[in-house]
C-alpha positions in Angstrom: 39.6 -5.6 18.3 37.3 -8.3 19.5 35.6 -10.3 16.8 32.1 -11.6 17.0 31.3 -15.2 16.4 28.5 -15.4 13.8 27.3 -18.1 11.5 28.4 -17.2 7.9 25.1 -18.6 6.6 23.3 -15.8 8.6 25.5 -13.2 6.9 24.7 -14.7 3.5 21.0 -14.8 4.3 21.1 -11.1 5.4 22.9 -10.2 2.2 20.4 -12.1 0.0 17.3 -10.6 1.6 18.7 -7.1 1.4 17.7 -4.8 -1.4 21.4 -4.0 -1.9 23.5 -6.1 -4.3 26.4 -8.1 -3.2 28.9 -5.7 -4.8 27.4 -2.7 -3.1 27.7 -4.4 0.3 31.3 -5.5 -0.4 32.0 -1.9 -1.2 30.9 -0.9 2.3 32.4 -4.0 4.0 35.6 -5.0 2.2 36.0 -8.1 4.2 32.5 -9.4 3.6 33.8 -12.2 1.3 36.1 -13.4 4.1 33.2 -13.3 6.6 31.0 -15.3 4.2 33.7 -17.9 3.7 34.3 -18.2 7.5 37.9 -17.0 7.2 37.4 -13.9 9.2 34.7 -12.4 11.5 33.3 -8.9 12.0 33.7 -6.8 15.1 30.5 -5.9 17.0 30.5 -2.4 15.5 30.9 -3.8 12.0 28.1 -6.3 12.6 25.9 -3.4 13.8 26.6 -1.5 10.7 26.0 -4.6 8.5 22.7 -5.0 10.3 21.6 -1.5 9.4 22.9 -1.7 5.8 20.9 -4.9 5.2 17.8 -3.8 7.2 18.2 -7.0 9.4 17.4 -6.9 13.1 20.7 -7.3 14.9 19.4 -10.2 17.1 18.7 -12.3 14.0 22.4 -12.4 13.2 23.1 -14.3 16.5 20.6 -17.1 15.7 21.9 -20.6 14.9 20.4 -20.6 11.5 18.5 -18.2 9.2 14.8 -17.7 10.2 12.1 -18.4 7.6 10.2 -15.1 7.0 6.7 -15.2 5.7 4.0 -12.6 5.3 1.3 -13.0 7.9 -1.4 -12.3 5.3 -2.0 -14.0 1.9 0.0 -12.5 -1.0 -1.9 -12.8 -4.2 0.2 -12.5 -7.4 -1.3 -12.0 -10.8 1.4 -14.1 -12.5 1.7 -17.6 -11.1 5.4 -17.8 -10.5 6.7 -21.4 -10.3 9.2 -20.2 -7.7 7.5 -18.8 -4.6 9.6 -15.7 -3.9 10.3 -14.6 -0.3 8.8 -11.2 0.6 11.3 -8.3 0.5 12.6 -6.7 3.7 10.8 -3.5 2.5 7.4 -5.2 2.4 8.0 -7.0 5.7 9.1 -3.9 7.5 6.2 -1.8 6.1 3.7 -4.5 7.0 5.0 -4.8 10.6 5.0 -1.0 11.0 1.3 -0.9 9.9 0.5 -3.8 12.2 1.9 -1.9 15.2 -0.1 1.2 14.4 -3.2 -0.8 13.9 -2.7 -2.7 17.2 -2.4 0.6 19.1 -5.4 2.2 17.4 -7.5 -0.9 17.9 -6.8 -0.8 21.7 -7.4 2.9 21.9 -10.7 2.9 20.1 -11.9 -0.1 22.2 -11.1 1.7 25.4 -12.9 4.8 24.1 -16.0 2.7 23.6 -16.1 3.4 19.8 -18.4 1.4 17.5 -17.1 -1.1 15.0 -16.5 0.2 11.5 -19.7 -0.7 9.5 -17.9 -1.3 6.3 -15.9 -4.2 7.7 -17.4 -7.6 6.6 -20.5 -5.8 5.3 -20.7 -8.1 2.3 -20.3 -11.6 1.0 -18.2 -12.5 -2.1 -21.1 -14.5 -3.4 -23.5 -11.6 -3.4 -24.5 -9.7 -6.5 -21.8 -7.3 -7.6 -24.1 -4.4 -8.1 -25.7 -4.8 -4.7 -22.3 -4.9 -3.0 -21.0 -1.9 -4.9 -24.1 0.1 -4.0 -23.9 -0.9 -0.3 -20.3 0.1 -0.1 -21.1 3.5 -1.7 -24.0 4.0 0.7 -21.8 3.2 3.8 -19.2 5.7 2.5 -22.0 8.3 2.3 -21.3 8.9 -1.4 -23.9 9.8 -3.9 -24.4 7.6 -7.0 -22.6 10.3 -9.1 -19.9 11.1 -6.6 -17.0 10.8 -9.0 -18.7 12.8 -11.7 -19.0 15.8 -9.3 -15.2 16.0 -9.2 -13.3 18.1 -11.6 -10.7 15.5 -12.4 -9.9 11.9 -11.6 -7.2 12.9 -9.2 -9.8 15.0 -7.3 -12.1 12.0 -7.3 -9.2 9.9 -5.8 -8.9 12.4 -2.9 -12.7 12.3 -2.4 -12.6 8.5 -2.1 -9.6 8.6 0.3 -11.3 11.1 2.5 -14.6 9.2 2.5 -12.9 6.0 3.6 -11.0 7.9 6.3 -14.3 9.5 7.5 -15.8 6.0 7.6 -13.1 4.8 10.0 -10.6 3.2 7.6 -6.9 4.1 8.0 -5.7 5.0 4.4 -1.9 5.1 4.1 -0.1 6.1 0.9 3.7 5.7 1.0 6.3 4.8 -1.6 9.2 4.1 0.8 9.7 2.3 4.1 8.7 4.7 6.7 10.5 8.0 6.0 13.6 6.3 4.5 13.8 7.5 0.9 16.6 5.1 0.2 14.3 2.1 0.7 11.8 2.4 -2.2 8.8 0.0 -2.3 8.7 -2.2 -5.4 5.4 -1.9 -7.3 6.2 -5.2 -9.1 6.1 -6.9 -5.7 2.9 -5.3 -4.4 0.6 -2.4 -5.2 -1.0 -2.5 -1.8 -2.3 -4.5 1.1 -5.2 -4.6 3.5 -5.2 -5.4 7.2 -8.8 -6.1 8.3 -9.9 -5.1 11.8 -13.4 -4.4 13.2 -12.3 -1.2 14.8 -9.2 -0.1 12.8 -9.2 -1.5 9.3 -6.1 -0.3 7.4 -5.4 -0.1 3.7 -1.9 0.6 2.3 -1.2 1.9 -1.2 2.2 1.7 -2.6 2.9 5.3 -3.3 5.7 4.4 -5.7 2.9 3.3 -8.1 1.5 5.8 -10.6 -1.3 8.0 -9.4 -3.4 6.8 -12.3 -3.4 3.2 -11.0 -4.0 4.1 -7.4 -7.7 4.7 -7.8 -8.3 1.0 -8.9 -6.0 -0.2 -6.1 -7.9 1.8 -3.5 -11.3 0.5 -4.8 -9.9 -3.1 -4.8 -8.7 -2.6 -1.2 -12.2 -1.3 -0.2 -13.7 -4.5 -1.5 -11.3 -6.5 0.7 -12.5 -4.5 3.7 -16.1 -5.2 2.8 -15.4 -8.9 2.5 -13.3 -9.0 5.6 -10.3 -10.3 3.8 -6.7 -9.2 4.7 -4.2 -9.6 1.8 -1.4 -8.2 -0.2 -1.5 -8.1 -4.0 0.5 -7.0 -7.0 -2.4 -6.5 -9.6 0.1 -6.7 -12.5 -1.3 -5.1 -15.6 -4.2 -4.2 -13.3 -5.3 -7.9 -13.4 -6.2 -9.8 -10.2 -4.8 -13.2 -9.2 -6.9 -16.4 -9.8 -8.1 -16.6 -6.2 -11.9 -16.4 -5.8 -11.7 -13.5 -3.3 -9.4 -11.5 -5.6 -11.7 -12.1 -8.5 -14.7 -10.9 -6.4 -12.8 -7.8 -5.2 -11.9 -7.0 -8.8 -15.5 -7.2 -9.9 -16.7 -5.0 -7.0 -14.0 -2.4 -7.6 -14.7 -2.2 -11.3 -18.5 -1.8 -10.7 -17.9 0.7 -7.9 -15.8 2.9 -10.2 -17.4 2.4 -13.6 -20.9 0.9 -13.4 -21.6 -1.5 -16.2 -25.1 -0.3 -17.0 -24.0 3.3 -17.4 -20.9 2.4 -19.4 -22.8 0.2 -21.9 -25.4 3.0 -22.3 -22.8 5.6 -23.4 -20.3 3.3 -25.1 -19.6 3.8 -28.8 -16.9 1.7 -30.4 -16.2 4.2 -33.1 -14.8 6.8 -30.8 -11.5 8.4 -31.7 -10.3 8.1 -28.1 -12.6 5.8 -26.2 -10.4 5.6 -23.2 -10.4 9.4 -22.7 -14.2 9.5 -23.2 -14.8 6.9 -20.5 -12.2 8.5 -18.2 -13.8 11.9 -18.4 -17.3 10.6 -17.9 -16.6 8.5 -14.8 -13.6 10.6 -13.5 -11.2 7.7 -13.5 -7.8 7.6 -15.2 -7.5 6.3 -18.8 -5.7 3.2 -17.5 -8.7 2.4 -15.3 -11.1 3.1 -18.1 -9.2 0.7 -20.4 -9.2 -1.9 -17.7 -13.0 -1.7 -17.3 -13.5 -1.9 -21.1 -11.5 -5.1 -21.1 -13.5 -6.5 -18.3 -16.7 -6.1 -20.3 -15.1 -7.4 -23.5 -15.7 -4.0 -25.2 -12.0 -4.1 -26.3 -9.7 -7.1 -26.8 -6.9 -8.1 -24.5 -4.4 -7.2 -27.2 -5.9 -3.7 -27.4 -5.6 -3.3 -23.7 -2.0 -4.6 -23.5 -0.9 -2.3 -26.3 -2.6 0.7 -24.6 -1.3 -0.3 -21.2 2.4 -0.5 -22.4 2.1 2.8 -24.2 0.4 4.6 -21.3 2.8 3.3 -18.6 5.8 4.2 -20.8 4.5 7.8 -21.3 3.6 8.2 -17.7 7.1 7.0 -16.6 8.7 9.6 -18.8 6.5 12.4 -17.4 7.3 11.2 -13.9 11.0 11.4 -14.6 10.7 14.9 -16.0 8.7 16.0 -13.0 10.7 14.1 -10.4 11.1 15.8 -7.0 11.2 14.9 -3.4 7.9 16.6 -2.8 7.0 18.4 0.4 7.9 16.2 3.3 5.5 17.9 5.8 2.6 18.1 3.3 2.8 14.4 2.5 3.2 13.2 6.1 -0.5 12.7 6.8 -0.7 10.4 3.8 2.3 8.4 4.9 0.9 8.0 8.4 -2.8 7.9 7.5 -5.1 10.8 8.3 -7.4 8.7 10.4 -4.5 7.3 12.4 -2.9 10.7 12.8 -6.1 12.3 14.0 -6.8 9.6 16.7 -3.1 9.8 17.8 -3.3 13.6 18.3 -6.6 13.1 20.2 -5.0 10.5 22.5 -2.0 12.8 23.1 -4.4 15.6 24.1 -6.2 13.2 26.5 -2.9 12.1 28.0 -3.6 8.5 26.8 -0.2 8.2 25.1 3.3 9.6 25.7 5.0 11.7 23.1 7.9 9.1 22.9 5.4 6.4 21.9 3.7 8.7 19.4 7.1 9.4 17.9 7.9 5.7 17.7 4.6 4.9 16.0 5.0 7.6 13.3 8.7 7.7 12.9 8.5 11.4 13.4 9.6 13.7 16.2 10.1 17.4 17.0 9.1 19.8 14.3 8.0 17.0 11.9 5.6 15.6 14.4 4.2 19.0 15.3 3.6 19.6 11.6 1.8 16.3 11.3 -0.4 17.1 14.4 -1.4 20.5 13.0 -2.3 19.0 9.6 -4.3 16.2 11.2 -6.3 18.7 13.3 -7.0 20.7 10.2 -8.2 17.7 8.3 -11.5 17.8 10.1 -12.2 14.1 10.4 -15.1 13.2 12.7 
């Protein structure tokens, strides 16, 4: 068998950047230790398999030295790590997939003569928070009590997602890389990211995160769109990083979901369960309610952290008990983005894109793509 000459440093780099541990890779590739030591080399077939196992483009393994991979957008971290950690392959691959979809959609909408999305760069971080929150709500065509009209906070989350899609924002919710359930996205690394574009702004929510936290993430991303600021963020303990833009997005998101004036008006510190009362009033999850009470110093940081740990622990147990793969076809519009799917189906009908390209952009084909197309058409987006 012909062996392939490859720099052992590249094999080590690919191993290190992979989400799989060294022992797992050695289980699949028994001679990996020899390859890394330069005492043996893989065949082309083995190198191709190693490339897939480590989610490394095959071409990278033929470079002279490991490339330096960086996110093309700022990555705001709540905790200031002394060591700047490299982005995971899961985050990089997800970001690049979203960028490809956005690039196609931007060109298509421009050729169609569509107008720019009015929410993009509609505000300045130095503006009054109440003014910005009100402007965003108006551009989304939401009434002042839009959330209260929903039966539950999960219903309110869907209302907000649909309103953003109607306004021209591609909203994607996915907890894995593409459709690969073996490559789960790490919530500790990022809760979401935003790619600003005048015609095709895109927000991505890490679907591996709890549903209860996704509402605040979505509102935070909405503020990023309004300020015209692309970024990824982890929002650990639902707290923003120290960056000025992140702080401004946090304030707008909080005011958008739970207006300060209304909260102070109804607040009573002797409530038996204040988090539940606020949650039911504003149709947000209890975790978002607690986060807002901390913002306004109505509870202490210790109170919040105690509640946060207890809530997350309980939610994790409930998630484990109810764990299931879900309905693949039913969730595909969320994973692709309703707005993107609808425009893609329209372009197909107009003959503006080939099926092969549509399959490549969505990672779906055959029956799965037809299901997506049907659900997109039923969504009724303008």
